[in-house]
C-alpha positions in Angstrom: 119.0 82.3 63.8 121.2 79.2 64.0 124.8 80.0 64.8 126.0 78.5 61.5 123.6 80.8 59.6 125.4 83.9 60.9 128.7 82.4 59.9 127.4 81.6 56.5 125.9 85.2 56.1 129.2 86.7 57.3 131.2 85.0 54.5 128.6 85.5 51.8 127.1 88.9 52.1 130.0 90.9 50.5 130.0 89.1 47.2 126.9 86.9 46.8 124.6 87.8 44.0 121.6 88.1 46.2 123.1 90.5 48.7 124.6 92.7 46.1 121.4 92.8 44.1 119.4 93.6 47.2 121.7 96.5 48.0 121.2 97.9 44.5 117.4 98.0 45.0 117.8 99.4 48.5 120.0 102.2 47.0 117.4 103.1 44.5 114.6 103.2 47.1 116.6 105.4 49.5 117.3 107.7 46.5 113.5 108.0 45.8 113.0 109.1 49.3 116.0 111.4 49.6 117.3 112.2 46.1 119.9 114.8 47.3 120.8 114.1 50.8 123.9 112.2 52.0 123.8 113.5 55.7 121.1 111.2 57.0 121.1 109.5 60.4 120.3 105.9 59.8 119.4 103.0 62.1 119.8 99.5 60.7 117.4 97.5 63.0 118.7 93.9 63.0 122.0 94.6 61.4 123.1 91.0 61.6 126.8 90.6 60.8 127.1 94.1 59.5 127.2 93.6 55.8 124.8 96.5 55.0 126.4 99.1 57.4 129.2 100.1 55.1 126.9 100.4 52.2 124.4 102.6 54.2 127.2 104.7 55.4 127.3 106.3 52.0 124.0 108.1 52.8 125.2 109.6 56.1 125.9 108.3 59.7 124.9 104.7 60.3 124.2 102.8 63.5 123.2 99.2 64.0 121.5 97.1 66.6 121.1 93.3 66.9 120.0 91.0 69.6 122.7 88.4 68.8 126.1 88.6 70.5 127.5 86.3 67.7 126.2 88.6 64.9 127.6 91.7 66.7 130.9 90.0 67.1 131.2 89.9 63.3 129.7 93.4 62.8 132.2 94.9 65.2 135.2 93.6 63.2 134.7 96.4 60.8 132.1 98.7 62.6 133.5 99.4 66.0 131.5 101.9 68.0 128.4 102.0 65.8 126.6 98.7 66.8 124.9 97.8 70.0 122.9 94.9 71.4 119.2 95.4 71.5 115.9 94.0 70.1 113.9 95.6 67.5 110.8 95.5 69.8 112.6 97.6 72.5 114.9 100.0 71.0 117.1 101.9 73.6 116.8 105.0 71.6 115.1 108.4 72.2 112.1 109.5 70.1 112.7 111.4 66.8 116.4 110.5 66.6 116.8 109.1 63.0 116.0 110.1 59.5 115.9 106.5 58.3 115.3 103.1 59.8 116.0 100.1 57.7 115.3 96.5 58.5 116.1 93.6 56.3 114.6 90.2 56.7 114.3 90.6 60.5 110.6 90.9 61.3 109.8 87.4 60.0 112.0 85.7 62.5 110.5 83.9 65.5 112.6 86.0 68.0 110.4 88.9 67.0 107.2 88.2 68.9 105.1 91.2 67.7 106.1 92.6 64.3 103.6 95.5 64.6 105.1 96.5 67.8 108.5 96.5 66.3 107.3 98.7 63.5 105.8 101.1 66.1 109.3 101.3 67.6 110.7 102.2 64.2 108.1 104.9 63.8 108.8 106.3 67.3 112.6 106.8 66.8 112.0 108.5 63.4 112.1 112.2 63.0 109.1 113.8 61.2 109.4 113.2 57.5 111.8 110.3 58.2 111.3 107.0 56.3 111.2 103.3 57.1 112.6 101.0 54.6 111.6 97.3 55.2 112.5 94.2 53.2 111.0 90.8 54.0 110.7 87.4 52.5 107.4 87.1 50.5 104.8 84.4 50.0 104.3 81.3 52.1 104.4 79.2 49.0 108.2 79.9 48.9 108.9 78.7 52.5 111.9 76.3 52.5 114.8 74.9 54.6 116.6 78.3 54.8 113.6 79.8 56.7 114.1 77.0 59.3 117.8 77.8 59.6 117.2 81.5 60.2 114.0 80.9 62.4 111.7 82.5 59.8 108.1 82.0 60.8 106.3 84.5 58.7 106.5 85.4 55.1 104.6 88.6 53.9 102.5 89.8 51.1 102.7 93.3 49.8 99.3 94.1 51.1 100.1 92.8 54.5 103.2 94.9 54.9 101.5 98.1 53.7 98.7 97.5 56.1 101.0 97.0 59.1 103.1 100.1 58.3 99.9 102.2 57.9 98.7 100.7 61.2 101.6 102.4 63.1 101.0 105.7 61.5 103.4 105.7 58.6 102.4 107.0 55.1 103.0 104.6 52.2 105.5 105.8 49.6 106.5 102.8 47.5 105.8 99.2 47.8 107.0 96.4 45.4 108.0 92.8 45.2 111.5 92.1 44.1 113.6 89.1 43.0 110.7 88.8 40.7 112.3 87.9 37.4 113.8 84.8 39.0 110.6 83.8 40.8 110.0 80.7 38.7 113.5 79.5 39.4 113.1 80.2 43.1 109.8 78.2 43.2 111.5 75.2 41.4 114.4 75.4 43.8 112.0 75.2 46.8 110.2 72.3 45.2 113.5 70.5 44.6 114.6 71.1 48.2 111.4 69.6 49.4 111.8 66.5 47.4 115.4 66.1 48.7 114.1 66.4 52.3 111.6 63.8 51.7 114.3 61.5 50.4 116.4 62.2 53.5 119.0 64.2 51.6 120.3 67.6 52.7 119.2 70.4 50.4 121.7 72.9 49.1 122.2 76.1 50.9 120.6 79.3 49.5 123.9 81.0 50.1 126.2 78.4 48.4 129.1 79.9 46.4 128.5 80.1 42.6 130.9 80.3 39.8 131.7 83.9 39.0 129.8 83.9 35.7 126.6 82.6 37.4 127.0 85.0 40.3 127.4 88.0 38.0 124.6 86.9 35.8 122.1 86.6 38.7 123.4 89.9 40.1 122.8 91.5 36.7 119.2 90.4 36.7 118.6 92.1 40.1 120.3 95.2 38.7 117.6 95.3 36.0 115.0 95.1 38.7 116.6 97.9 40.6 116.6 100.2 37.7 112.9 99.4 37.1 112.0 100.0 40.8 114.2 103.0 41.0 112.2 104.6 38.1 109.1 104.4 40.3 107.7 101.1 39.1 107.1 97.8 40.8 106.5 94.0 40.4 103.3 92.2 41.1 105.0 89.1 42.7 108.5 88.2 43.9 110.6 86.3 46.4 111.0 89.5 48.5 108.8 92.4 49.4 110.0 96.0 50.0 108.1 98.7 51.8 109.0 102.4 51.8 106.9 104.6 54.2 107.2 108.1 55.7 106.5 109.5 59.2 104.1 112.5 58.8 104.8 115.8 60.3 
């Protein structure tokens, strides 16, 4: 990622509607996998600036790794002692250590050379019956300037993510697209950004601050999606794709 992308992320992820809504969906999916437990050992692989670590800590003991020294400098401001520098393709962690491995919008970045190998590392460090929870940007048609800023080189389909998780020996539990109700707006936004680029204008950032009413409205739409996904349903298309898979005994 570009350095300014980390700075933007650090300042946005606590309150921005997209981050808050994605955390709601993540919470519902973790509850599907572990409806009662709050004693889990969790690894956030590619923790970035650390915004998800406090949220995940509600489910147990959380640890994070990231390859970026800049990202870790932000994460360590509030998570001293639980973050370390490493790549998702070479985890410095013993086999069967964690109950949960999460990874949010990491595997699509150009710094990850082999996403399947990274998934195999996630599977390796999981305990039997542990789960991997992955979120990734979806659909090549939605590629835009933000992808370039964060070095995003792949966008995924639900079928592709399911296939790659199965390839490393993980059993599919629940897969769905998300940020689906806003998909038409997202597509129009991408189209508008491309028009502005062709005119030599700078497109708006995906993480630009919004007025409180708009920010809360958009978060509320994602909260509706979270409730639907948490009840065991899914969406056929969306801006993001989630995959929940379990390591067999």
